[in-house]
C-alpha positions, -999 to 999 in steps of 0.1 A, spaced: 0 0 0 14 34 -11 4 66 7 14 101 -5 13 130 20 14 166 9 18 200 25 9 227 -1 -2 263 -4 16 272 28 53 277 38 74 246 37 56 228 8 66 192 9 59 156 0 63 122 17 58 86 5 53 55 26 49 19 16 31 -5 40 40 18 69 77 22 59 91 56 50 104 56 14 112 93 10 103 128 23 115 162 10 107 199 9 101 216 -24 125 244 -16 154 220 -21 144 214 -57 134 249 -69 159 268 -46 133 292 -32 134 292 7 102 280 24 84 276 -10 47 279 -4 31 266 -36 23 230 -47 53 206 -42 54 192 -78 91 183 -78 91 169 -43 62 146 -53 80 135 -84 111 128 -64 93 106 -37 75 87 -64 108 80 -82 124 69 -50 95 44 -46 98 33 -82 61 39 -88 38 61 -109 5 79 -101 -15 48 -109 2 29 -80 -9 53 -53 -36 40 -30 -41 71 -9 -32 108 -13 -37 133 16 -31 169 23 -26 186 58 -56 209 55 -93 204 63 -107 239 63 -143 228 67 -135 210 101 -147 240 122 -173 257 101 -195 266 130 -166 281 150 -154 300 120 -189 313 112 -194 324 149 -160 341 148 -169 359 116 -202 370 131 -186 383 163 -153 398 149 -165 410 115 -131 404 98 -122 423 66 -136 413 33 -101 405 20 -96 380 48 -128 362 41 -120 361 3 -85 347 10 -99 320 33 -124 310 6 -97 307 -20 -77 285 3 -107 264 10 -114 258 -27 -78 248 -33 -75 221 -7 -111 207 -7 -109 200 -44 -77 181 -38 -79 155 -66 -85 181 -93 -58 204 -80 -34 175 -77 -40 163 -112 -38 198 -126 -4 205 -110 10 171 -118 -1 172 -154 -23 141 -154 -59 133 -160 -81 121 -131 -84 87 -146 -46 82 -143 -48 77 -106 -70 53 -86 -60 69 -53 -85 79 -26 -80 115 -17 -81 128 19 -81 161 38 -64 157 72 -67 184 99 -36 204 101 -28 199 138 -38 162 137 -12 159 109 14 176 132 4 153 161 7 122 139 41 133 126 54 134 162 37 103 178 34 76 151 71 76 142 84 81 177 99 53 199 69 56 223 37 35 223 21 57 250 27 94 252 12 129 256 12 149 224 14 187 219 12 207 187 17 245 187 22 268 157 8 299 142 -25 286 129 -39 258 108 -76 250 101 -86 276 127 -65 259 154 -33 272 170 -27 247 197 -38 211 201 -30 184 226 -39 149 235 -25 114 239 -13 86 218 -16 48 225 -2 23 200 -17 31 166 -43 57 178 -42 93 189 -69 111 208 -73 148 209 -82 162 243 -85 199 236 -74 228 215 -70 266 214 -85 283 184 -75 313 162 -68 341 169 -51 332 201 -17 319 190 17 316 206 32 313 171 16 346 160 26 363 192 63 353 186 61 363 150 45 397 157 72 407 182 99 394 159 84 417 132 86 446 157 123 437 163 130 441 125 128 404 115 98 403 92 107 373 70 91 339 71 114 318 94 131 348 111 118 337 145 149 314 148 171 345 145 152 362 174 157 331 195 194 334 189 193 371 199 174 365 231 204 354 253 221 387 248 193 405 267 178 408 301 142 394 301 132 410 333 131 445 319 102 438 295 87 406 308 57 423 325 51 441 292 49 407 274 25 395 300 1 422 288 2 405 254 -2 369 265 -25 361 294 -20 328 312 -49 310 328 -49 288 359 -59 258 338 -26 261 318 -41 277 287 -37 312 274 -52 339 252 -38 371 236 -49 406 243 -60 412 207 -57 450 210 -20 446 204 -25 426 172 -43 429 138 -45 393 126 -79 388 142 -95 415 121 -72 417 90 -60 381 90 -25 366 93 -20 372 56 5 352 36 13 356 0 38 336 -20 46 356 -51 72 336 -69 68 309 -43 85 326 -13 60 331 15 56 367 29 36 373 61 17 406 65 23 428 96 7 413 126 12 439 154 -11 469 159 -2 506 166 -10 498 203 19 474 204 42 499 188 31 525 214 38 499 242 73 489 230 84 520 211 93 526 175 97 493 156 132 485 144 138 487 107 155 456 92 193 457 89 196 486 112 215 487 146 204 462 172 203 481 206 203 469 241 166 475 242 161 452 212 181 425 229 160 429 261 127 427 242 139 395 224 149 380 258 115 389 273 97 375 242 115 342 246 108 341 284 71 348 278 69 320 252 86 296 277 62 306 305 32 298 283 47 266 269 57 254 304 21 259 315 8 238 286 34 211 290 28 208 328 -9 207 321 -4 177 298 18 160 324 -7 166 352 -38 156 332 -25 127 313 0 112 337 22 102 308 59 99 312 67 106 275 60 137 255 60 141 217 59 175 200 54 191 166 43 224 151 64 254 142 68 265 178 84 231 185 114 243 166 121 266 195 151 246 207 159 269 236 126 259 253 128 223 242 160 217 261 144 228 293 115 204 292 130 173 308 149 190 336 119 212 346 88 190 342 78 155 352 82 141 317 110 115 315 112 110 277 107 133 247 105 131 209 103 162 186 98 156 149 128 168 130 106 187 105 84 201 133 72 230 111 46 227 84 68 206 61 65 178 86 28 176 81 33 158 48 47 129 68 21 133 94 -6 129 68 9 96 57 10 81 91 -24 95 102 -40 78 73 -21 46 77 -27 42 115 -57 64 125 -79 60 94 -69 25 81 -61 10 115 -27 -5 105 -2 -15 132 30 5 138 62 -9 124 84 21 118 105 45 140 121 76 127 155 75 143 173 96 117 162 123 93 181 111 61 151 108 38 160 129 7 181 128 -25 212 108 -28 239 103 -55 264 76 -63 301 82 -68 297 81 -106 272 110 -106 295 129 -82 326 123 -103 308 135 -135 298 167 -116 334 173 -104 348 166 -139 323 190 -155 334 217 -130 370 211 -139 381 204 -104 410 183 -93 402 157 -67 413 126 -48 393 95 -47 397 80 -12 385 49 6 360 58 34 385 53 62 411 75 45 385 101 37 374 106 73 409 108 86 420 134 59 388 155 64 393 154 102 429 165 97 418 194 75 393 205 101 418 202 129 442 224 109 416 252 108 401 246 74 364 248 66 352 217 49 320 211 29 307 176 38 282 161 12 273 125 19 244 101 16 207 111 17 197 147 22 181 156 55 144 161 62 137 193 81 155 226 86 187 213 101 219 200 84 227 168 103 260 157 88 250 148 53 247 184 38 269 202 63 298 227 65 322 216 92 348 234 112 369 233 143 349 242 175 381 249 195 389 281 176 374 312 192 376 331 159 359 304 138 324 319 141 337 352 126 356 333 99 325 314 88 304 346 88 330 365 68 339 339 43 308 318 38 276 323 57 273 362 58 247 361 85 240 381 117 269 379 141 247 372 171 235 338 157 253 308 172 268 278 154 259 243 165 280 214 178 278 178 166 291 155 193 295 117 196 265 104 215 286 84 239 306 115 249 276 139 254 277 139 292 313 150 292 305 183 276 268 191 283 246 193 313 222 168 298 229 136 279 195 127 266 200 119 228 191 147 203 199 134 168 178 161 152 196 192 167 163 205 181 172 211 218 196 235 235 217 222 264 241 239 287 278 235 279 295 225 311 315 255 325 348 236 324 343 227 287 332 261 274 368 273 268 375 241 249 347 246 223 341 284 222 330 284 186 299 264 194 292 279 229 266 307 227 268 338 248 247 322 276 269 291 278 246 269 258 247 249 225 221 236 202 237 202 199 233 172 176 242 139 192 256 115 166 254 77 171 272 51 151 240 31 143 222 58 124 250 81 111 281 58 108 301 79 84 296 111 103 303 93 136 335 80 121 345 116 111 339 131 145 357 101 161 387 107 139 387 144 148 384 134 185 413 110 182 435 137 166 425 166 189 410 151 221 377 169 213 349 147 201 329 177 187 328 195 154 311 227 144 283 219 121 264 245 100 241 240 70 257 236 36 244 268 19 249 305 15 217 324 21 197 298 1 181 264 8 205 237 18 222 221 -12 207 190 -26 228 179 -56 266 175 -61 264 204 -86 248 227 -60 275 217 -34 303 223 -59 288 257 -69 285 268 -32 321 255 -26 335 275 -55 317 308 -49 326 309 -12 358 306 7 355 271 18 388 253 20 379 218 11 350 197 -2 343 160 7 316 149 -17 310 111 -17 344 95 -17 360 124 -35 380 151 -18 387 186 -33 412 209 -16 416 245 -27 451 256 -33 
């Protein structure tokens, strides 16, 4: 049985294919068309996952999309009656409804096939149920609490419940317009970070500030209730009346302004993008992060208290807030945690597949997602052709020689592009499409920004560490293969790895285990043997673009930046 899941007409358009419950492939459209967060229909991602499965449209049994806009018609009608939203908001919502409720015709139109070329049954899956399914059904847990928090989807911003074996149950939800995701985005916009996905930058800025100076101000925006839920003071926002507008001209999503003049009066003049970041901006970012954590802790503790579960699984765009994620186990009663690697909307394509397979069709669970390597891959012949076409000189090395040489280059202070195996699923480079450097060098962050990444200087770089050595360097050793939690770097180790230690003494780490990332584990092991430090600096293989997918894209990025070496497959290129 083949099931295709899709996220479309929203940021992070993506596709996923499963066969009899086993994951075949999953990928985001941005990696193919090179437009970040592409928000149209994922034509190339669909073509890719079908090719990986060796099937055509006629072989699909089920196709689903992570939108079911008619799921809360009464609530939406009541909202429209009470709030009287703008005509443009109503019109935009109707257009989206038509796109996703006529899924078969839209699918066939975009894929260039006639309806009789597919026998698949088409499904609409509620947005947050898809998020919940993406977290629970591929987790290692058979019994868990589930939390999904994002901006909004199908008139819901927050949903929670429980999962048991191959079923999930929704306990409750918080509806639009009350949204932690929108709150965080609105204040990020005030801070001068208006682009889709900029919230991660603000999370990196927050540790530079003092949250206490503006935390009470943030508590005016988000009101916490005794039962663990929240609402927004809507006077500070405009989305409830004008809509959280999103356009995708050319495919790149753009979000309309979400904060009102009252918020600007409360916080002061909004910062213009690319202007100076002052101490006040740092303090507001810190207070924003602290307020989000207060609200999320209230939700998580509510789940723990009401469900009695020991394991928590999470998804939704807010679950990408790694600073909060790393605090959950030390500060709640949960003992285990799983956060989907593509926690944002891209991950709902996978969630759709497993929701249909387990929740709708009742099939038993047989798959765990222990790594995020689900995308494109290339053999050494294809890689060699790309290198030859580019006119590059290279060495062809055995695997053991490659990792030792690459480790030596990194230890000598070189920046190495590392392109291996299948492309990652989700926003993080996890050792298959990575740029690697020496974490021991205090100047490496500045070197990377000046020579390759060209990004804001306050943003941290991440450490990849051997799983078995995690406790020697960090204050927690719970595995994190998806680089989705921030842990404290032990004080005595901070001077050893300054390039991956953030200003507050933390690091958004990736733990690397031999079973699921053997080549990357071997590289870090070789670096550790040569230097005594079983950690490398890992940043995504890109330069202000989506992460590279093909050997050609890796070579192009390598050549136009000041990377020193490129390990692509078994081939090593070193710039002279």
